[in-house]
C-alpha positions as CSV (number, residue, x, y, z in Angstrom):
1,M,22.2,136.0,90.0
2,V,24.3,134.8,87.1
3,Q,23.5,131.1,86.4
4,I,26.2,128.5,86.8
5,V,25.9,124.7,86.8
6,P,27.8,121.8,88.4
7,P,30.0,119.3,86.4
8,D,28.1,116.6,84.6
9,T,30.7,113.9,85.1
10,F,33.6,113.0,87.4
11,S,36.3,110.6,86.4
12,F,39.9,109.8,87.1
13,A,42.3,110.5,84.2
14,A,45.2,109.2,86.3
15,E,45.5,107.7,89.8
16,E,45.6,111.2,91.5
17,F,44.0,113.4,88.7
18,L,40.3,113.9,88.9
19,L,38.6,115.3,85.7
20,M,35.3,117.1,85.9
21,E,33.4,117.7,82.6
22,W,30.7,120.0,81.6
23,R,28.6,118.8,78.6
24,S,26.4,121.7,77.9
25,T,26.6,123.3,74.5
26,N,26.2,126.7,76.0
27,D,29.8,127.8,75.9
28,E,29.3,130.9,78.0
29,L,27.5,128.9,80.7
30,V,30.2,126.3,80.8
31,K,32.9,129.0,81.0
32,R,31.3,130.8,83.9
33,S,30.7,127.5,85.7
34,I,34.3,126.3,85.3
35,Q,35.7,129.6,86.4
36,S,33.4,129.7,89.4
37,H,34.3,126.2,90.6
38,F,38.0,126.8,89.9
39,H,38.1,130.0,92.0
40,W,36.0,128.4,94.8
41,I,38.4,125.4,95.0
42,Q,41.3,127.8,95.2
43,E,39.7,129.9,97.9
44,Q,39.2,126.7,100.1
45,S,42.9,125.9,100.2
46,F,42.2,122.1,100.5
47,P,45.4,120.5,101.8
48,W,44.9,117.6,99.4
49,V,44.6,119.7,96.3
50,R,48.0,120.1,94.6
51,D,46.8,121.9,91.6
52,C,43.6,122.9,89.8
53,I,43.7,123.2,86.0
54,P,40.7,124.7,84.0
55,S,40.2,124.1,80.3
56,R,37.4,124.7,77.8
57,H,34.9,122.1,79.0
58,R,36.8,120.5,81.9
59,L,38.3,121.2,85.2
60,G,41.2,118.9,86.4
61,I,42.2,118.5,90.1
62,Q,45.7,117.1,90.9
63,M,45.2,115.5,94.3
64,N,47.3,114.1,97.1
65,L,45.3,110.9,97.8
66,L,47.3,110.1,101.0
67,V,46.5,113.4,102.5
68,F,42.9,113.2,101.3
69,Q,42.3,109.7,102.7
70,S,43.9,110.5,106.0
71,L,41.7,113.6,106.6
72,C,38.4,112.7,104.8
73,K,38.0,108.9,105.1
74,H,36.0,108.8,101.9
75,T,36.4,105.9,99.6
76,N,34.4,107.3,96.6
77,I,36.3,110.4,95.8
78,A,34.2,111.5,92.8
79,Q,31.1,111.2,94.9
80,Y,32.8,113.3,97.6
81,W,33.3,116.2,95.2
82,E,29.9,115.9,93.7
83,D,28.3,116.1,97.2
84,L,30.7,118.9,98.1
85,F,29.6,121.0,95.2
86,Q,25.9,120.4,95.8
87,D,26.2,121.6,99.4
88,A,28.6,124.5,98.7
89,D,27.4,128.1,98.0
90,I,29.3,128.5,94.7
91,V,28.4,131.7,92.8
92,Y,29.8,133.4,89.8
93,K,32.1,136.3,90.6
94,H,33.3,138.5,87.9
95,Q,37.1,138.2,87.7
96,V,39.1,141.2,86.7
97,S,41.4,140.0,83.9
98,K,44.6,141.5,82.5
99,T,44.9,142.7,79.0
100,H,48.2,142.0,77.3
101,I,49.6,143.8,74.2
102,I,52.0,141.4,72.5
103,P,54.4,142.7,69.8
104,V,54.8,140.2,66.9
105,C,57.1,140.3,63.9
106,Y,55.3,138.6,61.0
107,D,58.4,138.7,58.7
108,V,58.7,135.5,56.6
109,S,62.1,134.8,58.1
110,L,60.3,134.3,61.4
111,A,57.1,133.0,60.1
112,P,57.7,129.8,58.1
113,D,54.0,128.9,57.6
114,I,52.6,132.3,56.9
115,E,52.9,131.9,53.1
116,E,51.2,128.4,53.3
117,V,48.4,129.9,55.4
118,A,47.9,132.6,52.8
119,R,47.6,129.9,50.1
120,I,45.2,127.8,52.1
121,S,43.1,130.8,53.1
122,G,43.2,132.4,49.6
123,V,44.3,135.8,51.0
124,E,47.3,138.0,50.9
125,L,50.0,138.0,53.5
126,D,49.2,141.5,54.7
127,Y,45.6,140.5,55.2
128,I,46.6,137.6,57.5
129,I,48.5,140.1,59.7
130,Q,45.6,142.5,59.5
131,L,43.2,139.8,60.6
132,H,45.4,138.3,63.3
133,T,45.9,141.8,64.9
134,S,42.4,143.0,64.5
135,V,40.7,141.2,67.5
136,E,41.1,140.7,71.2
137,Y,41.6,137.2,72.2
138,E,40.6,135.4,75.4
139,V,42.8,132.8,77.1
140,S,40.5,129.8,77.4
141,M,43.0,127.3,78.9
142,M,46.6,126.6,79.7
143,G,48.7,123.6,78.4
144,F,50.3,121.5,76.8
145,L,53.5,123.2,78.0
146,P,53.9,125.5,81.0
147,G,52.9,128.9,79.8
148,F,51.2,127.7,76.6
149,A,48.0,129.7,76.5
150,Y,45.2,128.7,74.1
151,M,43.6,131.9,72.9
152,D,40.1,131.9,71.4
153,G,38.8,134.4,68.9
154,L,40.8,133.7,65.7
155,P,39.1,135.3,62.7
156,A,37.4,132.6,60.6
157,P,39.2,133.3,57.3
158,I,42.5,132.1,58.8
159,H,41.1,129.0,60.5
160,V,43.6,126.3,59.2
161,P,44.4,122.8,60.3
162,R,47.6,121.8,62.1
163,L,50.6,120.6,60.1
164,S,50.2,117.0,59.0
165,K,53.7,116.4,60.3
166,P,54.7,118.3,63.4
167,R,58.1,120.0,63.6
168,T,60.7,118.5,65.9
169,E,61.5,121.9,67.3
170,V,59.6,125.2,67.3
171,P,61.5,128.3,68.6
172,A,60.4,130.0,71.8
173,G,58.2,133.0,71.2
174,S,56.7,131.5,67.9
175,V,53.2,132.8,67.3
176,A,51.1,130.1,65.8
177,I,47.5,129.3,64.7
178,A,45.5,126.0,64.4
179,G,41.8,125.6,64.0
180,T,40.0,128.4,65.9
181,S,42.8,129.3,68.2
182,T,46.1,131.1,68.3
183,A,49.0,130.6,70.8
184,I,52.6,131.4,71.6
185,Y,55.2,128.7,72.2
186,P,56.7,129.6,75.6
187,V,59.9,127.5,75.1
188,A,61.5,125.6,72.2
189,S,59.6,122.4,71.7
190,P,58.1,120.1,69.2
191,G,54.9,121.4,67.7
192,G,52.3,121.1,65.0
193,W,50.7,124.5,64.9
194,R,51.3,126.8,61.9
195,I,53.8,129.6,62.7
196,I,52.9,133.0,61.4
197,G,55.3,135.2,63.5
198,R,57.4,135.5,66.5
199,T,57.3,137.8,69.6
200,P,60.5,138.9,71.5
201,L,58.7,138.7,74.8
202,S,59.1,135.9,77.2
203,M,56.1,133.9,78.3
204,L,57.7,132.7,81.5
205,S,59.2,134.4,84.6
206,D,61.1,133.6,87.8
207,D,58.2,134.9,89.9
208,I,57.0,131.8,91.9
209,E,53.6,133.4,92.5
210,S,53.1,134.2,88.8
211,P,55.4,132.1,86.7
212,T,53.6,132.5,83.4
213,R,52.6,135.7,81.6
214,F,49.0,134.6,80.9
215,N,46.2,133.2,83.0
216,V,42.8,131.8,82.0
217,G,40.5,134.6,81.3
218,D,43.2,137.1,80.3
219,R,42.7,139.2,77.2
220,V,45.4,139.4,74.5
221,R,46.0,141.7,71.5
222,F,48.8,141.4,69.0
223,T,50.5,144.4,67.4
224,P,52.8,144.1,64.4
225,I,56.5,145.2,64.6
226,G,59.2,145.1,62.0
227,L,62.2,142.8,61.9
228,R,64.6,145.5,63.1
229,E,62.4,146.3,66.1
230,W,62.2,142.6,66.9
231,N,65.9,142.3,66.8
232,N,66.3,145.3,69.1
233,L,63.8,144.0,71.6
234,M,65.4,140.6,71.5
235,H,68.8,142.1,72.6
236,E,67.5,144.4,75.3
């Protein structure tokens, strides 16, 4: 049986938002444990759980405390969840993830930071594109915007810090890097990641059941396209 562990701490980040944290330095163990607890909570369909949000070392639960208190009569909510996990039969189940192929135009007209990334990293522009498209990334968490997927696996030579002064507006579809991660801005918004390209694909949909393109655990590969193809796809 694949090993998983319960959360190490339970605390409220807001009045109705319970935050569970795993403090192990074993990233794979933490990832399996968070995924297992996340899927178990979803399977239970608790009426007092409004949302369940996994991240790298945490699992957040947005609760309806009025419903919880009317049905459970527990005053120590964190202790309730801790006891629940101890009694529950939570096991790791391999989740079949989707693999996404995302076209990206790395032309400097759509990539305002790619030349600066090349300068910081000491490499040529073409090598940045080669590196960024050479690996398969894993979506480790969602946020800070709906549809904003943090993707792990960025090659080490292009690990760069965020901008010292964030932009007031980043165009939707901007492909950016910061630290060890890459991401795509799903909508126009302020942002401090370094933009190295843009995709013509939308990260959001009108599907209520699946409003975002990515989910935690999905795999992502980027493929380069030229400016003309980007324009054609944008106008389809």
